[in-house]
C-alpha positions as CSV (number, residue, x, y, z in Angstrom):
1,M,2.2,14.9,-16.7
2,C,3.5,12.0,-15.3
3,R,1.6,9.4,-14.2
4,N,4.2,6.1,-13.4
5,I,8.0,5.8,-12.7
6,K,8.7,2.7,-12.6
7,T,10.9,0.3,-10.5
8,L,14.6,0.4,-11.8
9,F,16.4,-1.5,-9.3
10,N,17.0,-5.1,-9.3
11,F,16.1,-6.3,-12.3
12,E,18.1,-8.1,-15.3
13,P,19.3,-6.8,-17.6
14,P,19.8,-3.6,-15.0
15,A,18.3,-0.3,-15.7
16,T,19.9,1.2,-18.8
17,E,21.0,5.1,-18.9
18,V,18.3,6.1,-20.9
19,E,15.6,4.6,-18.4
20,I,16.8,6.5,-15.2
21,M,17.1,9.4,-17.5
22,A,13.3,9.4,-18.4
23,A,12.6,8.5,-14.8
24,S,14.1,11.4,-13.7
25,L,12.7,13.6,-16.3
26,Q,9.4,12.5,-15.3
27,F,10.4,13.1,-11.4
28,V,11.3,17.0,-12.6
29,R,8.1,16.9,-14.5
30,K,5.7,16.4,-11.6
31,I,7.4,18.1,-8.5
32,S,8.3,21.2,-11.1
33,G,4.5,21.1,-12.8
34,F,5.9,21.5,-15.9
35,N,5.7,19.1,-18.6
36,E,7.6,21.2,-21.2
37,P,9.5,24.2,-19.2
38,S,9.2,27.8,-20.6
39,K,12.7,29.0,-22.0
40,A,13.1,31.3,-18.8
41,N,13.0,27.9,-16.8
42,E,15.0,25.4,-19.3
43,E,18.2,25.5,-18.3
44,A,17.0,24.7,-15.0
45,F,14.9,22.0,-15.4
46,N,17.4,20.5,-17.5
47,Q,20.0,20.8,-14.4
48,A,17.7,19.1,-12.0
49,V,17.1,16.7,-14.6
50,R,20.9,15.6,-14.9
51,E,21.6,16.0,-11.2
52,I,18.8,13.6,-10.1
53,S,19.9,10.8,-12.9
54,L,23.5,10.5,-11.4
55,V,21.6,10.4,-7.8
56,A,19.5,7.6,-9.0
57,R,22.4,6.5,-10.5
58,G,24.1,6.2,-7.8
59,L,21.4,5.0,-5.6
60,L,20.7,2.2,-7.5
61,N,24.5,0.9,-7.3
62,S,24.6,1.1,-3.7
63,L,21.4,-0.9,-3.0
64,V,21.6,-4.2,-2.2
65,T,19.4,-7.3,-2.0
66,Q,19.0,-11.2,-1.5
67,S,16.1,-11.5,-3.8
68,V,16.5,-12.9,-7.2
69,P,16.8,-10.1,-10.2
70,R,13.2,-10.1,-11.6
71,N,13.3,-10.3,-15.3
72,R,12.0,-6.9,-17.2
73,E,10.3,-8.9,-20.4
74,L,8.4,-11.1,-18.0
75,E,7.3,-8.0,-15.8
76,N,6.8,-6.5,-18.9
77,E,4.1,-8.6,-20.1
78,R,2.8,-9.2,-16.8
79,A,1.8,-5.5,-16.9
80,R,0.4,-5.4,-20.8
81,L,-1.7,-8.6,-19.4
82,R,-2.8,-5.9,-16.2
83,N,-3.5,-3.6,-18.4
84,A,-5.9,-5.5,-20.9
85,E,-7.8,-6.5,-17.8
86,R,-8.0,-3.3,-16.3
87,F,-9.0,-1.3,-19.6
88,G,-10.5,-4.1,-22.1
89,T,-8.2,-4.4,-24.6
90,K,-6.2,-7.4,-25.7
91,G,-2.6,-6.3,-24.3
92,K,-0.8,-5.4,-27.3
């Protein structure tokens, strides 16, 4: 099940539809308790993912900040280094 829904606001380049959909899927998985829904719940599950992604896109488009956008590649590299230190890997 999901452990980490990543921050999508204030990045350069902005969050893509794929990233927003992935975060929405993780959110629905978390609150429903389903990693994969049963056939009986599949349509409701998928509808929730679609609706949440629309709301998330609206939220991201309406938020404002005075902060300089963060660099996605730099933040990913920092996360790799933190994980390497935390888990004792080489940060591949």
